[in-house]
C-alpha positions as CSV (number, residue, x, y, z in Angstrom):
1,M,-38.3,-6.7,-74.3
2,E,-38.0,-9.1,-77.2
3,A,-35.1,-8.9,-79.7
4,R,-35.0,-10.4,-83.0
5,V,-31.7,-12.1,-84.3
6,V,-31.3,-12.6,-88.0
7,G,-28.5,-14.8,-88.8
8,V,-27.2,-15.0,-92.5
9,D,-24.9,-17.6,-93.6
10,I,-23.1,-15.9,-96.6
11,G,-22.7,-17.6,-100.0
12,S,-23.5,-17.6,-103.5
13,V,-27.2,-16.4,-104.1
14,A,-27.1,-17.6,-107.7
15,R,-26.1,-21.2,-106.6
16,G,-28.5,-21.3,-103.6
17,R,-25.8,-21.1,-100.9
18,L,-26.9,-18.3,-98.9
19,A,-29.3,-19.2,-96.1
20,W,-30.8,-17.2,-93.1
21,A,-32.9,-17.8,-90.1
22,A,-34.5,-15.4,-87.5
23,I,-35.4,-15.9,-83.9
24,D,-37.3,-14.0,-81.4
25,A,-35.5,-14.0,-78.0
26,P,-35.5,-14.6,-75.0
27,A,-38.1,-17.3,-75.9
28,P,-36.6,-18.8,-79.0
29,S,-39.2,-18.9,-81.6
30,L,-38.6,-19.0,-85.3
31,A,-39.6,-15.8,-86.8
32,G,-38.4,-16.7,-90.4
33,Q,-36.1,-18.4,-92.8
34,G,-35.1,-18.7,-96.3
35,S,-32.4,-18.3,-99.0
36,D,-33.2,-14.7,-100.2
37,P,-31.3,-12.1,-98.8
38,E,-34.1,-9.4,-99.3
39,T,-36.5,-11.4,-97.1
40,A,-33.8,-11.5,-94.4
41,V,-33.5,-7.7,-94.5
42,Q,-37.2,-7.4,-94.3
43,T,-37.6,-9.6,-91.5
44,L,-35.1,-7.5,-89.5
45,A,-36.7,-4.3,-90.6
46,E,-40.0,-5.5,-89.5
47,R,-39.0,-5.7,-85.9
48,L,-37.1,-2.4,-86.0
49,A,-40.3,-0.6,-87.7
50,A,-42.3,-1.9,-84.7
51,G,-39.9,-0.2,-82.3
52,G,-38.3,-3.3,-81.2
53,R,-34.6,-4.4,-81.1
54,A,-32.9,-6.5,-83.6
55,A,-29.4,-7.8,-84.5
56,L,-28.1,-8.8,-87.9
57,V,-25.4,-11.7,-87.5
58,L,-23.1,-12.6,-90.6
59,E,-21.4,-15.8,-91.0
60,A,-18.7,-14.8,-93.4
61,P,-14.7,-14.2,-93.2
62,M,-14.3,-10.4,-93.4
63,S,-10.5,-10.4,-92.8
64,V,-7.4,-12.1,-93.9
65,P,-4.7,-13.7,-91.7
66,V,-1.4,-11.7,-91.4
67,P,1.4,-13.6,-89.5
68,A,2.7,-12.0,-86.2
69,A,5.5,-9.7,-86.4
70,E,7.3,-11.7,-83.8
71,R,7.5,-15.0,-85.9
72,A,10.8,-16.1,-86.9
73,D,9.9,-16.3,-90.6
74,G,8.2,-13.0,-90.8
75,W,6.7,-11.8,-94.0
76,A,7.8,-15.1,-95.7
77,A,4.8,-16.8,-93.7
78,L,2.3,-14.3,-95.5
79,G,-0.2,-16.3,-97.4
80,R,0.7,-19.6,-95.9
81,A,-1.9,-21.8,-94.0
82,R,-3.2,-20.6,-90.8
83,T,-2.2,-22.6,-87.6
84,G,-4.4,-25.9,-87.4
85,E,-5.3,-25.8,-91.2
86,G,-2.6,-28.2,-92.7
87,N,-0.4,-27.0,-95.6
88,R,-3.0,-25.4,-97.7
89,A,-2.9,-21.5,-97.9
90,W,-5.9,-19.8,-96.6
91,S,-6.3,-18.1,-100.0
92,A,-6.5,-21.5,-101.9
93,G,-9.9,-22.4,-103.4
94,A,-12.9,-20.8,-101.8
95,G,-10.8,-19.0,-99.3
96,A,-9.8,-16.2,-101.6
97,G,-13.3,-15.5,-102.7
98,A,-15.2,-15.8,-99.4
99,P,-14.1,-12.4,-98.0
100,A,-15.1,-10.7,-101.1
101,T,-18.6,-12.4,-101.0
102,G,-19.0,-11.6,-97.4
103,V,-18.3,-7.8,-98.1
104,A,-20.3,-7.4,-101.0
105,Q,-23.4,-9.1,-99.3
106,A,-23.0,-7.4,-96.1
107,G,-23.0,-3.9,-97.8
């Protein structure tokens, strides 16, 4: 049985930074694409209404990093850059707003 996968790259709708695409598997055929979250949901619902299987995949951070309790600097590392991301805190710039945007758009 085919399944539809709708992938959504979460971002600002007002600024045109949200995008989505849907494929029908196992033979990958494009079922739709766009920048309007409502049409992404409609594409997903279409498959479900027909009795098919569907999955919604969101590309958005939905968590914040917390340092391991075993770290020598413990809670002093809270809010610092994650390993491999240089010296910029995870919450600097877009990092702080991205989880909130993702949670709001996923709801």
